[in-house]
C-alpha positions in Angstrom: 0.0 0.0 0.0 1.3 3.5 -0.8 1.7 6.1 1.8 -1.2 8.3 2.6 -1.0 11.7 0.8 -0.9 14.7 3.1 -4.4 15.8 2.0 -6.0 12.4 2.5 -8.1 10.8 5.2 -7.7 7.4 6.8 -10.8 5.8 8.5 -10.0 2.7 10.5 -12.1 0.5 12.6 -10.5 -1.6 15.3 -12.5 -4.7 16.1 -12.2 -8.4 16.7 -13.5 -11.3 14.6 -15.0 -13.0 17.6 -17.1 -9.9 18.4 -20.7 -10.4 17.1 -21.3 -6.6 17.2 -18.2 -6.1 15.0 -19.3 -8.7 12.5 -22.8 -7.0 12.3 -21.2 -3.5 12.1 -18.8 -4.3 9.2 -21.4 -4.0 6.4 -22.6 -0.7 7.8 -19.1 0.6 8.2 -18.2 -0.3 4.6 -21.5 1.4 3.4 -20.8 4.7 5.2 -17.1 4.8 4.4 -17.9 4.2 0.7 -19.4 7.7 0.7 -15.9 9.0 1.2 -14.2 7.9 -1.9 -11.0 9.9 -1.2 -10.4 8.1 2.1 -8.3 5.1 2.7 -10.4 2.6 4.8 -9.0 -0.1 7.0 -10.7 -2.8 9.0 -8.3 -4.0 11.7 -8.7 -7.1 13.7 -6.7 -6.2 16.8 -5.8 -9.8 17.4 -4.8 -10.8 13.9 -2.9 -7.5 13.5 -1.6 -7.2 17.0 1.9 -6.1 15.8 0.3 -3.2 13.8 -1.9 -2.1 16.7 0.9 -2.2 19.3 0.2 -1.5 22.9 -3.1 0.3 22.3 -5.7 -0.9 24.8 -9.0 -1.2 23.0 -11.7 -1.5 25.7 -14.9 -1.2 23.6 -15.8 -2.4 20.1 -16.1 -0.8 17.7 -13.3 1.7 18.1 -12.8 4.1 15.3 -9.7 6.0 14.2 -9.8 9.0 11.8 -6.6 10.5 10.6 -6.0 13.4 8.3 -2.8 14.0 6.4 -1.0 11.0 7.8 -0.5 12.1 11.4 -3.4 14.4 12.5 -5.6 12.2 14.7 -9.0 13.8 14.3 -10.9 11.1 16.3 -10.0 8.0 18.3 -12.5 6.2 20.5 -15.5 3.9 20.7 -18.5 4.6 18.6 -22.0 3.3 18.7 -22.3 0.8 15.8 -24.9 2.8 13.9 -24.4 4.0 10.4 -25.9 7.5 11.1 -23.5 8.0 14.1 -20.4 7.3 11.9 -21.8 9.4 9.1 -22.4 12.4 11.4 -18.9 12.0 12.9 -17.2 11.9 9.5 -19.2 14.9 8.2 -18.4 16.9 11.4 -14.6 16.6 11.0 -14.0 19.5 8.7 -10.6 19.9 7.0 -8.3 22.0 9.1 -10.3 21.4 12.3 -8.7 20.6 15.7 -6.8 17.4 16.4 -7.9 15.1 19.2 -5.4 14.8 22.1 -4.3 11.2 22.1 -1.4 9.3 23.6 1.8 8.4 21.8 0.7 4.8 21.0 -2.4 6.1 19.0 -0.2 8.6 17.2 2.3 5.8 16.3 -0.6 3.6 15.0 -1.7 6.6 12.8 1.8 7.0 11.4 2.1 3.2 10.7 -1.3 3.2 8.9 -0.5 6.3 6.9 2.8 4.9 5.8 1.0 2.1 4.1 
């Protein structure tokens, strides 16, 4: 995968295959993110891709990560598994808006995902 251009958006969902809510949510997540054709979308199973996720402690599924420009974490946290909730979140994150304060592990994951 090529690195994320500085003007692009990454939308990632951190889930687990064993989680029924995650399995049910996947189709809705794909439907909503398809409305953002310029974004790179990732579905990350935190167990299958533990090396990628690192030491991030995901307490609630689904957890969503939105990154602008490769390093600007705009949102990281659990999200109700409703299509409208994700759509509203993505629409509310205007370009140039404020970054969310997150710890170094989340920033490192954002950089790894942006790098491809």
